[in-house]
C-alpha positions in Angstrom: -15.6 -3.7 -4.2 -12.3 -5.3 -3.3 -9.9 -5.3 -0.3 -6.3 -4.0 -0.9 -3.3 -5.4 0.9 -0.3 -3.2 1.2 2.9 -5.2 1.7 6.3 -3.6 2.4 8.7 -4.9 -0.3 11.6 -2.5 0.3 12.8 -0.3 3.2 16.0 1.7 3.2 17.4 3.8 6.0 15.4 4.1 9.3 11.6 4.1 9.0 10.3 6.2 12.0 7.1 4.1 12.0 9.2 0.9 12.2 7.9 -0.7 9.0 9.9 -3.6 7.7 10.0 -5.7 4.6 7.2 -8.3 4.8 4.8 -6.2 6.9 1.3 -6.3 5.5 -1.7 -4.0 6.1 -5.3 -4.5 4.9 -6.9 -1.5 3.4 -10.7 -2.0 3.4 -13.4 0.1 5.0 -11.2 1.4 7.8 -7.7 2.8 8.3 -5.1 0.0 8.8 -3.9 -0.4 12.4 -0.3 0.7 13.1 0.3 2.0 9.6 2.3 5.3 9.4 -0.2 8.0 8.6 2.1 9.6 6.0 2.4 6.4 4.2 -1.4 5.8 4.4 -2.1 9.3 2.9 0.2 8.5 0.0 -1.2 5.0 -0.6 -4.9 5.8 -0.2 -5.6 7.2 -3.7 -3.9 4.2 -5.3 -5.7 1.8 -3.0 -9.1 3.4 -3.9 -8.5 2.9 -7.6 -7.7 -0.8 -7.0 -10.6 -1.2 -4.5 -13.1 -0.2 -7.2 -11.7 -2.3 -10.0 -9.3 0.2 -11.7 -5.7 -0.2 -12.7 -2.6 1.7 -13.7 -1.3 1.5 -17.2 2.3 1.5 -16.1 1.9 -1.6 -13.9 2.5 -5.1 -15.5 -0.2 -6.6 -13.3 -3.5 -4.7 -13.4 -4.4 -5.7 -9.8 -1.2 -4.2 -8.3 0.6 -0.9 -7.8 4.0 0.0 -6.4 3.9 3.1 -4.2 6.7 4.7 -2.0 6.2 6.6 1.2 7.0 10.3 0.9 10.2 10.2 3.0 13.0 10.5 0.4 15.8 9.8 2.9 14.2 6.6 4.3 11.9 5.3 1.6 9.5 2.4 2.3 8.0 0.9 -0.9 4.7 -0.9 -0.7 3.1 -3.3 -3.2 -0.6 -2.8 -3.2 -2.6 -5.8 -4.4 -6.3 -6.2 -5.0 -8.0 -9.1 -3.3 -11.6 -10.2 -3.4 -13.6 -8.9 -0.5 -14.8 -11.8 1.7 -17.8 -11.5 3.9 
Protein backbone atom coordinates (compact mmCIF):
# COMPACT_ATOMS: atom_id res chain seq x y z
CA UNK A 1 0.00 0.00 0.00
CA UNK A 2 1.11 3.55 -0.70
CA UNK A 3 0.53 7.02 0.70
CA UNK A 4 -1.01 9.62 -1.58
CA UNK A 5 -0.15 13.31 -1.38
CA UNK A 6 -2.74 15.78 -2.65
CA UNK A 7 -1.14 19.08 -3.70
CA UNK A 8 -3.12 22.15 -4.75
CA UNK A 9 -1.80 23.11 -8.19
CA UNK A 10 -4.50 25.60 -9.22
CA UNK A 11 -7.11 27.67 -7.39
CA UNK A 12 -9.47 30.18 -8.99
CA UNK A 13 -12.01 32.41 -7.32
CA UNK A 14 -12.47 32.15 -3.56
CA UNK A 15 -12.04 28.75 -1.94
CA UNK A 16 -14.31 28.71 1.13
CA UNK A 17 -11.90 26.29 2.85
CA UNK A 18 -8.96 28.62 2.20
CA UNK A 19 -6.95 26.19 0.10
CA UNK A 20 -4.11 27.81 -1.85
CA UNK A 21 -1.64 26.74 -4.49
CA UNK A 22 1.14 24.77 -2.84
CA UNK A 23 -0.96 23.34 0.02
CA UNK A 24 -0.31 19.62 0.53
CA UNK A 25 -2.37 16.96 2.29
CA UNK A 26 -1.31 13.40 3.04
CA UNK A 27 -3.99 10.81 2.37
CA UNK A 28 -3.10 7.62 4.20
CA UNK A 29 -5.09 5.70 6.77
CA UNK A 30 -6.90 8.76 8.09
CA UNK A 31 -8.71 11.84 6.80
CA UNK A 32 -6.32 14.76 6.13
CA UNK A 33 -6.44 17.48 8.76
CA UNK A 34 -7.99 20.78 7.56
CA UNK A 35 -8.90 19.52 4.07
CA UNK A 36 -12.30 20.62 2.78
CA UNK A 37 -14.69 17.69 3.17
CA UNK A 38 -16.20 18.26 -0.29
CA UNK A 39 -12.76 18.12 -1.88
CA UNK A 40 -11.86 15.03 0.15
CA UNK A 41 -15.04 13.19 -0.92
CA UNK A 42 -14.18 13.96 -4.54
CA UNK A 43 -10.50 12.99 -4.26
CA UNK A 44 -11.03 9.84 -2.19
CA UNK A 45 -11.93 7.38 -5.01
CA UNK A 46 -8.91 8.51 -7.03
CA UNK A 47 -6.63 8.34 -4.00
CA UNK A 48 -7.79 4.79 -3.24
CA UNK A 49 -6.86 3.64 -6.74
CA UNK A 50 -3.38 5.15 -6.39
CA UNK A 51 -2.94 3.81 -2.83
CA UNK A 52 -3.42 0.25 -4.01
CA UNK A 53 -1.15 0.48 -7.05
CA UNK A 54 -3.70 1.36 -9.74
CA UNK A 55 -3.47 4.08 -12.35
CA UNK A 56 -5.62 6.03 -14.80
CA UNK A 57 -5.11 5.51 -18.55
CA UNK A 58 -5.59 9.22 -19.35
CA UNK A 59 -2.73 10.36 -17.08
CA UNK A 60 0.80 10.62 -18.52
CA UNK A 61 2.35 9.48 -15.22
CA UNK A 62 0.78 6.29 -13.81
CA UNK A 63 1.50 7.41 -10.24
CA UNK A 64 -0.49 10.67 -10.47
CA UNK A 65 -4.01 11.96 -11.06
CA UNK A 66 -5.39 15.48 -11.51
CA UNK A 67 -8.72 16.02 -9.76
CA UNK A 68 -10.79 19.19 -9.27
CA UNK A 69 -13.07 19.96 -6.35
CA UNK A 70 -16.78 20.07 -7.19
CA UNK A 71 -17.23 23.87 -6.89
CA UNK A 72 -17.53 25.02 -10.53
CA UNK A 73 -17.36 28.72 -9.64
CA UNK A 74 -14.22 28.46 -7.47
CA UNK A 75 -12.36 25.36 -8.65
CA UNK A 76 -9.40 24.00 -6.77
CA UNK A 77 -7.33 21.47 -8.73
CA UNK A 78 -5.31 18.87 -6.87
CA UNK A 79 -2.49 16.71 -8.15
CA UNK A 80 -2.56 13.35 -6.40
CA UNK A 81 0.76 11.55 -6.34
CA UNK A 82 1.55 8.07 -5.08
CA UNK A 83 4.40 7.78 -2.56
CA UNK A 84 5.92 4.76 -0.88
CA UNK A 85 4.49 4.20 2.59
CA UNK A 86 7.19 4.67 5.22
CA UNK A 87 6.94 2.96 8.57
